[in-house]
C-alpha positions in Angstrom: -103.5 0.2 -27.4 -104.4 3.6 -29.0 -101.9 5.8 -30.8 -100.8 9.1 -29.3 -103.0 11.2 -31.7 -106.1 9.3 -30.7 -105.5 9.9 -27.0 -104.8 13.6 -27.5 -107.9 14.0 -29.7 -110.1 12.6 -27.0 -111.9 15.4 -25.2 -110.9 14.0 -21.7 -107.2 14.3 -22.4 -107.0 17.2 -24.8 -105.8 19.6 -22.1 -102.7 17.4 -21.6 -101.1 18.6 -24.8 -101.6 22.3 -23.9 -100.8 22.2 -20.2 -97.1 23.0 -19.5 -97.1 20.7 -16.5 -97.0 17.8 -18.8 -94.4 19.1 -21.3 -91.1 17.4 -21.4 -88.2 19.3 -19.9 -85.8 20.8 -22.5 -82.5 19.1 -22.8 -80.6 22.3 -21.9 -82.5 22.6 -18.6 -82.3 19.0 -17.4 -78.8 19.2 -16.0 -77.9 21.5 -13.1 -75.2 23.9 -14.0 -72.3 24.0 -11.5 -69.3 26.4 -11.6 -65.6 25.5 -11.8 -65.2 25.2 -8.0 -67.0 21.9 -8.1 -65.5 20.4 -11.3 -63.2 18.2 -9.2 -66.2 16.0 -8.3 -66.2 14.5 -11.9 -62.7 13.1 -11.5 -61.8 13.0 -7.8 -61.6 9.6 -6.1 -63.5 10.9 -3.1 -66.6 11.2 -5.1 -66.3 7.9 -6.9 -68.3 4.9 -5.6 -68.5 1.6 -7.3 -72.0 -0.1 -7.2 -72.3 -3.8 -7.4 -76.1 -4.1 -6.9 -78.9 -1.7 -7.7 -81.7 -0.7 -5.3 -83.6 -3.9 -6.0 -80.7 -6.2 -5.4 -79.9 -6.9 -9.1 -76.2 -7.0 -10.0 -74.9 -4.0 -11.8 -71.5 -2.6 -12.7 -71.4 1.2 -12.7 -70.0 4.1 -10.7 -71.4 7.2 -9.1 -69.5 9.4 -11.5 -71.8 8.3 -14.3 -74.7 9.6 -12.2 -72.9 12.9 -11.6 -72.4 13.4 -15.3 -76.0 12.5 -15.9 -77.4 15.2 -13.5 -74.7 17.9 -13.5 -72.9 19.9 -16.1 -70.3 22.6 -15.8 -71.6 26.0 -16.6 -70.6 27.2 -20.0 -69.1 30.5 -18.8 -67.0 28.8 -16.3 -65.7 26.2 -18.7 -64.8 29.0 -21.1 -63.0 30.8 -18.2 -61.1 27.6 -17.2 -59.9 27.2 -20.8 -58.7 30.8 -20.9 -57.1 30.4 -17.5 -55.2 27.4 -18.8 -54.0 29.3 -21.8 -52.8 32.2 -19.6 -50.9 29.8 -17.3 -49.2 28.2 -20.3 -48.2 31.6 -21.6 -46.8 32.6 -18.1 -44.8 29.3 -18.0 -43.3 30.0 -21.4 -42.3 33.5 -20.3 -40.7 32.1 -17.1 -38.7 29.5 -19.1 -37.5 32.1 -21.5 -36.5 34.4 -18.6 -34.6 31.5 -16.9 -32.8 30.7 -20.1 -31.6 34.3 -20.6 -30.5 34.5 -16.9 -28.4 31.4 -17.2 -26.8 32.6 -20.4 -25.8 35.9 -18.8 -24.0 34.2 -15.8 
């Protein structure tokens, strides 16, 4: 078997190294970005299937959520928004607790 350099130096296959059709897809572009509306599919029981055999009938032990994580990713802007939304909700809850505490002390 020839090494990769020998194959690419061969005149018949030299165009393969320069042709973008044969380039490997970048890691950032492999996964489809989805927004926060669909983030429940990563942990919801409705989307979880347990496989016992693969497509060729061999026994396997994995779930469909592994495939979802393999092909989909939350978009970065939405994940940042969800974190900031969570912080805002925590701040609102703290304010409500303080307001309730003051109201009970007055009565």
